[in-house]
Backbone as a chain_set.jsonl record, in Angstrom:
{"seq": "MAELSTVARPYAEAVFRLAQSAGDFKGWSSRLRATAQVVADPQMRALIADPNVPVNQISELIVSILGDSLGDRGINFIKVLAGNDRLTLLPEIEAQYEALKADAEGVIEAHITSAQVMTDTQVNDLASALKAKYGRDVQVSVSVDASLIGGVVVAIGDQVMDGSVRGRLEKLAFSLKG", "coords": {"N": [[-8.575, 12.336, -14.668], [-10.791, 12.516, -12.193], [-13.45, 11.644, -11.848], [-13.792, 9.595, -13.742], [-12.015, 7.709, -12.72], [-13.232, 7.179, -10.261], [-15.7, 6.055, -11.02], [-14.843, 3.797, -12.363], [-13.599, 2.282, -10.41], [-15.268, 0.423, -8.733], [-15.797, -1.604, -10.603], [-13.229, -2.499, -11.277], [-12.415, -3.455, -8.789], [-14.287, -5.508, -8.421], [-13.618, -7.278, -10.516], [-11.039, -7.866, -9.706], [-11.519, -9.222, -7.254], [-12.877, -11.416, -8.287], [-10.895, -12.573, -9.922], [-9.019, -13.128, -7.949], [-10.35, -15.007, -6.331], [-10.577, -17.072, -8.135], [-7.978, -17.576, -8.619], [-6.717, -16.494, -10.849], [-5.129, -14.264, -11.793], [-3.386, -13.6, -13.909], [-4.794, -14.378, -16.232], [-7.037, -12.653, -16.166], [-5.709, -10.25, -16.369], [-4.798, -10.394, -18.977], [-7.259, -10.57, -20.39], [-8.455, -8.09, -19.72], [-6.549, -6.295, -20.72], [-6.671, -6.844, -23.479], [-9.392, -6.238, -24.075], [-9.449, -3.552, -23.344], [-7.727, -2.488, -25.252], [-9.188, -2.944, -27.59], [-11.452, -1.344, -27.148], [-10.252, 1.133, -26.992], [-9.642, 1.757, -29.568], [-10.091, 4.114, -32.157], [-12.241, 3.87, -34.042], [-13.894, 2.033, -32.783], [-14.501, 3.452, -30.481], [-16.018, 5.503, -31.572], [-18.189, 4.039, -32.488], [-19.211, 3.048, -30.085], [-20.016, 5.446, -28.945], [-22.086, 6.161, -30.58], [-25.447, 6.704, -30.515], [-27.333, 5.334, -31.98], [-26.589, 2.741, -32.295], [-27.257, -0.342, -30.976], [-26.483, -1.457, -27.638], [-26.14, -4.172, -27.204], [-25.281, -5.099, -29.675], [-22.798, -3.89, -29.868], [-21.428, -5.078, -27.717], [-21.489, -7.729, -28.613], [-19.925, -7.471, -30.901], [-17.407, -6.827, -29.79], [-16.939, -9.193, -28.368], [-16.846, -10.968, -30.52], [-14.558, -10.071, -31.812], [-12.547, -10.619, -29.962], [-12.887, -13.286, -29.486], [-12.531, -16.647, -28.22], [-10.844, -16.034, -26.147], [-11.871, -14.551, -24.071], [-13.559, -16.081, -22.439], [-16.369, -17.382, -20.503], [-16.934, -15.773, -18.222], [-15.594, -13.428, -18.844], [-16.986, -12.612, -21.104], [-19.498, -12.165, -19.944], [-18.785, -10.031, -18.297], [-18.189, -8.038, -20.186], [-20.738, -7.701, -21.271], [-22.126, -6.727, -19.034], [-20.779, -4.276, -18.62], [-21.395, -3.034, -21.069], [-24.192, -2.921, -20.9], [-24.476, -1.108, -18.831], [-23.502, 1.157, -19.931], [-20.689, 1.535, -19.82], [-18.437, 0.784, -21.229], [-16.384, 2.377, -22.216], [-14.825, 2.768, -20.025], [-13.008, 0.743, -19.79], [-10.083, 0.932, -20.262], [-9.307, 2.38, -17.931], [-10.33, 0.713, -15.933], [-8.727, -1.509, -16.369], [-6.198, -0.424, -15.667], [-6.574, 0.162, -12.932], [-7.161, -2.394, -11.968], [-4.717, -3.688, -12.455], [-3.107, -2.294, -10.668], [-4.234, -3.084, -8.224], [-3.717, -5.817, -8.393], [-0.913, -5.843, -8.473], [-0.377, -4.828, -5.944], [-1.427, -6.866, -4.337], [0.291, -8.903, -5.032], [2.591, -7.999, -3.978], [4.151, -6.158, -5.36], [5.542, -3.156, -6.589], [5.066, -0.471, -8.862], [7.351, 1.378, -10.671], [8.147, 4.306, -12.36], [10.724, 5.44, -14.258], [12.213, 8.346, -15.314], [14.673, 9.48, -17.333], [17.454, 11.605, -18.131], [19.123, 10.734, -20.078], [19.637, 7.787, -22.098], [19.433, 4.9, -20.194], [21.62, 2.32, -19.026], [21.219, -1.266, -18.814], [22.361, -2.166, -16.456], [22.374, 0.162, -14.862], [19.609, 0.596, -14.594], [18.874, -1.778, -13.272], [20.368, -1.487, -10.903], [19.15, 0.778, -9.794], [16.543, -0.201, -9.498], [17.052, -2.201, -7.607], [17.831, -0.625, -5.429], [15.419, 0.709, -4.948], [13.825, -1.467, -4.281], [15.048, -2.238, -1.896], [14.48, 0.03, -0.372], [11.639, 0.129, -0.285], [10.935, -2.448, 0.352], [9.688, -4.262, -1.301], [9.055, -6.067, -4.363], [10.015, -4.555, -7.437], [8.621, -3.25, -10.31], [9.787, -1.951, -13.192], [9.544, 0.795, -15.438], [10.955, 2.642, -18.081], [11.741, 5.853, -19.373], [12.928, 8.429, -21.606], [13.832, 11.796, -21.21], [15.164, 14.464, -22.428], [15.049, 17.079, -21.573], [15.438, 17.127, -18.874], [18.051, 17.56, -18.36], [20.081, 16.33, -16.753], [20.445, 13.431, -14.585], [17.72, 11.686, -12.843], [14.147, 11.141, -12.621], [11.991, 9.608, -10.452], [8.954, 7.98, -10.287], [6.579, 6.666, -8.187], [3.551, 5.493, -7.802], [1.771, 8.086, -6.379], [3.94, 9.376, -5.473], [6.831, 11.261, -6.067], [10.211, 11.338, -6.811], [12.561, 13.584, -7.395], [15.496, 13.763, -8.896], [16.746, 15.219, -10.782], [18.727, 17.454, -12.8], [17.38, 19.632, -13.835], [15.24, 19.78, -12.014], [16.633, 20.438, -9.67], [17.658, 22.94, -10.391], [15.259, 24.349, -10.655], [14.386, 24.322, -7.991], [16.417, 25.82, -6.828], [16.056, 28.279, -8.14], [13.548, 28.948, -7.156], [14.084, 29.219, -4.417], [15.769, 31.416, -4.485], [14.051, 33.42, -5.281], [12.5, 33.653, -3.075]], "CA": [[-9.971, 12.649, -14.461], [-11.197, 11.861, -10.953], [-14.741, 10.99, -12.006], [-13.536, 8.353, -14.462], [-11.384, 6.818, -11.753], [-14.229, 6.823, -9.257], [-16.699, 5.186, -11.634], [-14.191, 2.543, -12.755], [-13.098, 1.552, -9.232], [-16.022, -0.767, -8.327], [-15.629, -2.655, -11.61], [-11.879, -3.038, -11.115], [-12.399, -4.236, -7.549], [-15.067, -6.729, -8.645], [-12.805, -8.183, -11.336], [-9.927, -8.3, -8.861], [-12.018, -10.259, -6.343], [-13.173, -12.585, -9.111], [-9.604, -13.163, -10.305], [-8.392, -13.634, -6.728], [-11.039, -16.232, -5.9], [-10.306, -18.116, -9.129], [-6.527, -17.73, -8.778], [-6.484, -16.244, -12.272], [-4.704, -12.885, -12.011], [-2.778, -13.46, -15.233], [-5.852, -14.483, -17.238], [-7.823, -11.423, -16.174], [-4.853, -9.188, -16.912], [-4.82, -10.556, -20.428], [-8.597, -10.209, -20.873], [-8.665, -6.649, -19.588], [-5.65, -5.597, -21.66], [-7.204, -7.013, -24.832], [-10.637, -5.482, -24.244], [-9.118, -2.124, -23.285], [-7.157, -2.116, -26.549], [-10.277, -2.913, -28.572], [-12.295, -0.188, -26.846], [-9.478, 2.359, -27.223], [-9.564, 2.009, -31.005], [-10.954, 5.256, -32.497], [-13.475, 3.453, -34.708], [-14.749, 1.406, -31.775], [-14.989, 4.523, -29.598], [-17.092, 6.186, -32.304], [-19.325, 3.123, -32.501], [-19.759, 3.04, -28.721], [-20.636, 6.753, -28.706], [-23.225, 6.318, -31.478], [-26.671, 6.284, -29.822], [-28.163, 4.519, -32.866], [-26.105, 1.359, -32.298], [-27.65, -0.989, -29.721], [-25.356, -1.905, -26.822], [-25.907, -5.618, -27.372], [-24.491, -5.281, -30.895], [-21.428, -3.482, -29.553], [-20.815, -6.127, -26.891], [-21.295, -8.894, -29.482], [-18.781, -7.166, -31.764], [-16.196, -6.963, -28.974], [-16.773, -10.625, -28.104], [-16.431, -11.641, -31.762], [-13.179, -9.666, -32.096], [-11.625, -11.27, -29.027], [-13.064, -14.733, -29.577], [-12.579, -17.498, -27.036], [-9.909, -15.581, -25.119], [-12.594, -13.922, -22.97], [-14.212, -17.04, -21.555], [-17.744, -17.021, -20.151], [-16.979, -14.654, -17.278], [-15.171, -12.238, -19.572], [-18.125, -12.223, -21.955], [-20.494, -11.575, -19.049], [-18.274, -8.739, -17.86], [-18.381, -7.105, -21.309], [-22.18, -7.431, -21.362], [-22.485, -5.857, -17.908], [-20.265, -2.936, -18.924], [-22.18, -2.474, -22.178], [-25.532, -2.632, -20.388], [-24.403, 0.06, -17.958], [-22.847, 2.224, -20.704], [-19.392, 1.727, -19.187], [-17.366, 0.171, -22.026], [-15.252, 3.298, -22.374], [-14.029, 2.728, -18.796], [-12.114, -0.421, -19.773], [-8.667, 1.241, -19.996], [-9.148, 2.76, -16.523], [-10.562, -0.508, -15.15], [-7.503, -2.314, -16.489], [-5.133, 0.208, -14.889], [-6.855, -0.029, -11.512], [-7.012, -3.82, -11.687], [-3.281, -3.983, -12.411], [-2.593, -1.744, -9.413], [-4.696, -3.986, -7.163], [-2.984, -7.074, -8.558], [0.479, -5.603, -8.073], [-0.375, -4.684, -4.49], [-1.65, -8.202, -3.769], [1.477, -9.713, -5.31], [3.734, -7.384, -3.32], [4.966, -5.501, -6.387], [5.236, -1.755, -6.854], [5.472, -0.027, -10.186], [8.133, 2.615, -10.659], [8.474, 4.844, -13.685], [11.953, 6.22, -14.208], [12.451, 9.223, -16.45], [16.089, 9.814, -17.296], [17.882, 12.588, -19.123], [19.812, 9.978, -21.129], [19.315, 6.361, -22.109], [20.085, 4.196, -19.093], [22.05, 0.954, -19.305], [20.511, -2.268, -18.025], [22.977, -2.187, -15.131], [21.882, 1.321, -14.119], [18.201, 0.351, -14.28], [18.836, -2.833, -12.256], [20.866, -0.92, -9.648], [18.106, 1.656, -9.256], [15.452, -1.082, -9.069], [17.498, -2.84, -6.363], [17.772, 0.388, -4.371], [14.007, 0.927, -4.652], [13.354, -2.673, -3.588], [15.562, -2.147, -0.529], [13.787, 1.125, 0.318], [10.221, -0.154, -0.101], [10.743, -3.815, 0.814], [8.8, -4.959, -2.238], [9.584, -6.19, -5.712], [9.765, -3.338, -8.199], [8.473, -3.387, -11.749], [10.301, -0.67, -13.667], [9.445, 1.239, -16.825], [11.932, 3.72, -18.25], [11.612, 6.723, -20.542], [13.987, 9.432, -21.699], [13.394, 13.176, -21.386], [16.399, 15.241, -22.462], [14.871, 18.371, -20.9], [15.868, 17.003, -17.473], [19.457, 17.974, -18.429], [20.863, 15.244, -16.164], [19.785, 12.777, -13.466], [16.493, 10.929, -13.068], [12.949, 11.374, -11.834], [11.356, 8.322, -10.201], [7.57, 8.118, -9.837], [5.956, 5.454, -7.669], [2.227, 5.943, -7.404], [1.69, 9.546, -6.38], [5.193, 9.883, -4.906], [7.823, 11.576, -7.091], [11.542, 11.689, -6.315], [13.191, 14.316, -8.488], [16.945, 13.896, -8.778], [17.215, 15.757, -12.057], [19.383, 18.76, -12.782], [16.319, 20.627, -14.036], [14.533, 19.902, -10.74], [17.499, 21.17, -8.731], [17.694, 24.336, -10.833], [13.975, 24.951, -10.321], [14.394, 24.545, -6.539], [17.332, 26.925, -6.579], [15.398, 29.504, -8.608], [12.463, 29.235, -6.216], [14.652, 29.706, -3.153], [16.319, 32.748, -4.724], [12.927, 34.364, -5.374], [11.953, 33.652, -1.729]], "C": [[-10.471, 11.841, -13.269], [-12.509, 11.102, -11.124], [-14.58, 9.64, -12.705], [-12.96, 7.304, -13.519], [-12.397, 6.307, -10.734], [-15.252, 5.838, -9.812], [-16.092, 3.827, -11.977], [-13.821, 1.668, -11.562], [-13.929, 0.331, -8.858], [-15.89, -1.927, -9.327], [-14.258, -3.318, -11.475], [-11.802, -3.91, -9.867], [-13.167, -5.541, -7.701], [-14.271, -7.741, -9.464], [-11.631, -8.713, -10.516], [-10.371, -9.418, -7.916], [-12.322, -11.549, -7.094], [-11.879, -13.313, -9.49], [-8.92, -13.789, -9.092], [-9.036, -14.946, -6.294], [-10.783, -17.387, -6.854], [-8.813, -18.388, -9.275], [-6.093, -17.48, -10.206], [-6.117, -14.79, -12.538], [-4.2, -12.674, -13.43], [-3.835, -13.488, -16.339], [-6.678, -13.215, -17.333], [-7.003, -10.239, -16.656], [-4.904, -9.209, -18.426], [-6.167, -10.133, -21.01], [-8.808, -8.69, -20.842], [-7.794, -5.853, -20.548], [-6.218, -5.653, -23.072], [-8.476, -6.189, -25.041], [-10.387, -3.98, -24.19], [-8.539, -1.649, -24.609], [-8.242, -2.011, -27.612], [-11.104, -1.641, -28.377], [-11.568, 1.122, -27.108], [-9.348, 2.699, -28.702], [-10.534, 3.132, -31.375], [-12.271, 4.863, -33.173], [-14.442, 2.82, -33.708], [-15.318, 2.461, -30.834], [-16.151, 5.279, -30.276], [-18.357, 5.334, -32.326], [-20.01, 3.095, -31.136], [-20.517, 4.333, -28.436], [-21.892, 6.969, -29.553], [-24.502, 5.82, -30.795], [-27.583, 5.394, -30.673], [-27.722, 3.055, -32.921], [-26.466, 0.733, -30.952], [-26.439, -1.56, -28.973], [-25.095, -3.401, -26.973], [-25.114, -5.908, -28.644], [-23.03, -4.918, -30.646], [-20.739, -4.57, -28.737], [-20.574, -7.387, -27.719], [-20.104, -8.689, -30.415], [-17.473, -7.34, -31.0], [-15.907, -8.434, -28.708], [-16.308, -11.338, -29.368], [-14.989, -11.283, -32.134], [-12.206, -10.459, -31.233], [-11.784, -12.787, -28.968], [-13.08, -15.436, -28.234], [-11.686, -17.022, -25.9], [-10.617, -14.966, -23.907], [-13.138, -14.928, -21.961], [-15.605, -16.541, -21.189], [-17.818, -15.817, -19.227], [-16.545, -13.352, -17.929], [-16.283, -11.709, -20.459], [-19.203, -11.565, -21.099], [-20.067, -10.191, -18.58], [-18.477, -7.682, -18.945], [-19.859, -6.736, -21.423], [-22.653, -6.51, -20.237], [-22.023, -4.425, -18.174], [-21.083, -2.278, -20.028], [-23.572, -2.068, -21.695], [-25.58, -1.407, -19.49], [-23.721, 1.251, -18.625], [-21.489, 2.578, -20.106], [-18.229, 1.128, -19.984], [-16.148, 1.081, -22.15], [-14.368, 3.346, -21.131], [-12.972, 1.631, -18.814], [-10.636, -0.083, -19.594], [-8.406, 1.618, -18.538], [-9.364, 1.557, -15.609], [-9.318, -1.379, -15.188], [-6.39, -1.739, -15.623], [-5.347, 0.001, -13.392], [-6.727, -1.492, -11.105], [-5.538, -4.182, -11.543], [-2.649, -3.441, -11.128], [-2.997, -2.629, -8.231], [-3.929, -5.306, -7.198], [-1.544, -6.917, -8.075], [0.581, -5.496, -6.558], [-0.531, -6.053, -3.822], [-0.427, -9.092, -3.949], [2.732, -9.126, -4.68], [4.689, -6.703, -4.284], [4.548, -4.034, -6.472], [5.748, -1.402, -8.242], [6.188, 1.311, -10.061], [8.384, 3.039, -12.097], [9.677, 5.759, -13.529], [12.052, 7.045, -15.481], [13.878, 9.723, -16.309], [16.416, 10.825, -18.381], [18.554, 11.912, -20.315], [19.368, 8.521, -21.054], [20.121, 5.677, -21.012], [20.501, 2.797, -19.532], [21.231, 0.008, -18.442], [21.056, -2.317, -16.599], [22.464, -1.034, -14.278], [20.424, 1.119, -13.689], [18.098, -0.684, -13.163], [19.32, -2.32, -10.903], [19.809, -0.035, -8.99], [16.919, 0.83, -8.753], [15.803, -1.781, -7.759], [17.434, -1.864, -5.191], [16.32, 0.656, -3.972], [13.417, -0.268, -3.902], [13.807, -2.644, -2.136], [14.798, -1.078, 0.262], [12.349, 0.757, 0.666], [9.936, -1.574, 0.401], [9.789, -4.624, -0.042], [9.499, -5.094, -3.575], [9.17, -4.952, -6.503], [9.694, -3.675, -9.68], [8.772, -2.013, -12.338], [9.955, -0.445, -15.135], [10.334, 2.475, -16.931], [11.595, 4.53, -19.496], [12.725, 7.76, -20.481], [13.358, 10.795, -21.957], [14.641, 14.064, -21.286], [16.276, 16.584, -21.747], [15.236, 18.315, -19.421], [17.308, 17.459, -17.288], [20.377, 16.873, -17.905], [20.07, 14.632, -15.028], [18.519, 12.049, -13.87], [15.368, 11.456, -12.194], [12.281, 10.01, -11.691], [9.957, 8.579, -9.649], [7.046, 6.752, -9.425], [4.607, 5.879, -7.111], [2.153, 7.446, -7.485], [2.924, 10.185, -5.756], [6.207, 10.086, -6.034], [9.125, 11.989, -6.414], [12.307, 12.308, -7.48], [14.674, 14.512, -8.195], [17.544, 14.455, -10.048], [17.905, 17.104, -11.855], [18.335, 19.856, -12.948], [15.557, 20.865, -12.734], [15.332, 20.681, -9.718], [17.579, 22.648, -9.093], [16.386, 25.055, -10.495], [13.888, 25.245, -8.824], [15.274, 25.739, -6.176], [16.687, 28.255, -6.972], [14.286, 29.902, -7.656], [13.002, 29.816, -4.909], [15.258, 31.1, -3.304], [15.24, 33.817, -4.82], [12.344, 34.656, -4.007], [11.801, 34.936, -1.093]], "O": [[-10.56, 10.615, -13.339], [-12.652, 10.006, -10.582], [-15.181, 8.65, -12.286], [-13.381, 6.147, -13.531], [-12.402, 5.124, -10.394], [-15.626, 4.884, -9.129], [-16.777, 2.808, -11.886], [-13.738, 0.446, -11.689], [-13.348, -0.739, -8.673], [-15.875, -3.092, -8.931], [-14.139, -4.541, -11.549], [-11.193, -4.98, -9.888], [-12.75, -6.571, -7.171], [-14.254, -8.928, -9.14], [-11.275, -9.886, -10.628], [-9.691, -10.436, -7.788], [-12.057, -12.643, -6.597], [-11.797, -14.537, -9.383], [-8.314, -14.855, -9.197], [-8.337, -15.891, -5.93], [-10.771, -18.547, -6.441], [-8.418, -19.322, -9.974], [-5.209, -18.163, -10.723], [-6.714, -14.147, -13.401], [-4.546, -11.685, -14.077], [-3.766, -12.698, -17.281], [-6.989, -12.746, -18.428], [-7.538, -9.324, -17.283], [-5.038, -8.17, -19.073], [-6.213, -9.417, -22.011], [-9.278, -8.094, -21.811], [-8.239, -4.859, -21.123], [-6.247, -4.646, -23.778], [-8.622, -5.519, -26.063], [-11.035, -3.216, -24.904], [-8.823, -0.534, -25.047], [-8.222, -1.099, -28.438], [-11.416, -0.946, -29.344], [-12.208, 2.127, -27.417], [-8.98, 3.821, -29.047], [-11.688, 3.106, -30.949], [-13.307, 5.468, -32.899], [-15.652, 3.04, -33.775], [-16.479, 2.38, -30.433], [-17.133, 5.641, -29.628], [-19.465, 5.855, -32.196], [-21.237, 3.114, -31.047], [-21.546, 4.315, -27.761], [-22.679, 7.872, -29.267], [-24.623, 4.625, -30.524], [-28.502, 4.768, -30.146], [-28.401, 2.224, -33.524], [-26.034, 1.217, -29.906], [-25.5, -2.074, -29.582], [-23.95, -3.845, -26.879], [-24.35, -6.873, -28.682], [-22.129, -5.577, -31.165], [-19.603, -4.944, -29.027], [-19.552, -8.049, -27.541], [-19.358, -9.63, -30.687], [-16.531, -7.94, -31.517], [-14.761, -8.873, -28.811], [-15.458, -12.225, -29.294], [-14.278, -12.107, -32.709], [-11.168, -10.915, -31.712], [-10.91, -13.487, -28.457], [-13.572, -14.902, -27.241], [-11.764, -17.558, -24.795], [-10.026, -14.871, -22.832], [-13.172, -14.652, -20.762], [-15.977, -15.416, -21.524], [-18.658, -14.938, -19.414], [-17.069, -12.288, -17.601], [-16.495, -10.5, -20.552], [-19.757, -10.533, -21.477], [-20.893, -9.284, -18.477], [-18.89, -6.559, -18.653], [-20.188, -5.571, -21.649], [-23.476, -5.622, -20.458], [-22.781, -3.476, -17.978], [-21.425, -1.099, -19.934], [-24.068, -0.997, -22.044], [-26.611, -0.742, -19.398], [-23.4, 2.238, -17.963], [-21.17, 3.75, -19.906], [-17.133, 0.983, -19.443], [-15.013, 0.605, -22.184], [-13.273, 3.907, -21.177], [-12.117, 1.595, -17.93], [-9.969, -0.77, -18.82], [-7.391, 1.217, -17.971], [-8.655, 1.402, -14.616], [-8.901, -1.922, -14.166], [-5.709, -2.483, -14.917], [-4.4, -0.304, -12.666], [-6.239, -1.794, -10.016], [-5.157, -4.899, -10.618], [-1.751, -4.07, -10.567], [-2.187, -2.889, -7.342], [-3.544, -5.841, -6.158], [-1.027, -7.768, -7.352], [1.521, -6.016, -5.957], [0.161, -6.355, -2.849], [-0.146, -9.942, -3.104], [3.818, -9.686, -4.826], [5.898, -6.674, -4.053], [3.361, -3.71, -6.433], [6.731, -1.964, -8.724], [5.694, 2.246, -9.431], [8.781, 2.234, -12.939], [9.649, 6.725, -12.766], [11.983, 6.511, -16.588], [14.245, 10.316, -15.294], [15.746, 10.893, -19.412], [18.557, 12.449, -21.423], [18.793, 8.087, -20.056], [21.336, 5.853, -20.914], [19.805, 2.162, -20.324], [20.62, 0.425, -17.458], [20.296, -2.49, -15.646], [22.154, -1.223, -13.101], [20.055, 1.434, -12.558], [17.333, -0.502, -12.216], [18.754, -2.673, -9.868], [19.604, -0.096, -7.777], [16.356, 1.129, -7.7], [14.943, -1.937, -6.892], [17.03, -2.236, -4.089], [16.023, 0.814, -2.787], [12.603, -0.096, -2.995], [13.037, -2.988, -1.239], [14.506, -1.273, 1.442], [11.884, 1.034, 1.772], [8.819, -1.867, 0.828], [9.155, -5.563, 0.44], [10.419, -4.339, -3.888], [8.108, -4.376, -6.265], [10.597, -4.306, -10.231], [8.097, -1.033, -12.024], [10.053, -1.351, -15.962], [10.448, 3.254, -15.984], [11.218, 3.981, -20.531], [13.373, 7.944, -19.451], [12.475, 10.939, -22.803], [15.107, 14.372, -20.189], [17.286, 17.168, -21.355], [15.334, 19.358, -18.776], [17.734, 17.715, -16.162], [21.357, 16.526, -18.564], [19.117, 15.243, -14.545], [18.26, 11.818, -15.051], [15.593, 12.116, -11.18], [12.031, 9.332, -12.688], [9.791, 9.303, -8.668], [7.065, 5.802, -10.208], [4.531, 6.541, -6.076], [2.436, 8.031, -8.531], [2.954, 11.395, -5.535], [6.416, 9.194, -6.857], [9.142, 12.872, -5.557], [12.656, 11.619, -8.438], [15.052, 15.325, -7.352], [18.708, 14.202, -10.361], [17.682, 17.792, -10.86], [18.396, 20.888, -12.279], [15.26, 22.007, -12.385], [14.777, 21.495, -8.98], [17.571, 23.509, -8.213], [16.396, 26.221, -10.099], [13.377, 26.292, -8.426], [14.919, 26.557, -5.328], [16.763, 29.234, -6.23], [14.107, 31.089, -7.38], [12.453, 30.775, -4.367], [15.259, 31.881, -2.352], [15.475, 34.978, -4.484], [11.776, 35.721, -3.769], [11.344, 35.01, 0.047]]}, "num_chains": 1, "name": "protein.A"}
């Protein structure tokens, strides 16, 4: 959803600048992950959507759930989001913050989808090849999708490299229809 991304961006950038100036990337990652998990809970989402529940009560509930882990700036951030009716953006804010953090730290995130379970050696070899190609450290996540038939699909940001058998068959079918 483009609108969600657009609305969340200024908040993610503000938190990133705050974390950067304080040298606290890890702390803000933890705070954002925890608050995003709380807000993603179905009961909390229903409470946030309820117009009869005052926003200050919702923000106080989130702060009480997370306790001292938020710190003063984290508490203020929750209050700002609640006051602007933006608490539901927390998962998107977290995702954008993590992307900004990874970029600042010189890390790219790659998602590998494989037709079969990959060994640690295969994952490490692929990560090394990606590091050589992009000249940056690579943080890898792996999933399995048997419908690929064979091979892998690597997604880095909006770039997708399809080395799967299914992808090759689709290309072949398209060229034959040509």
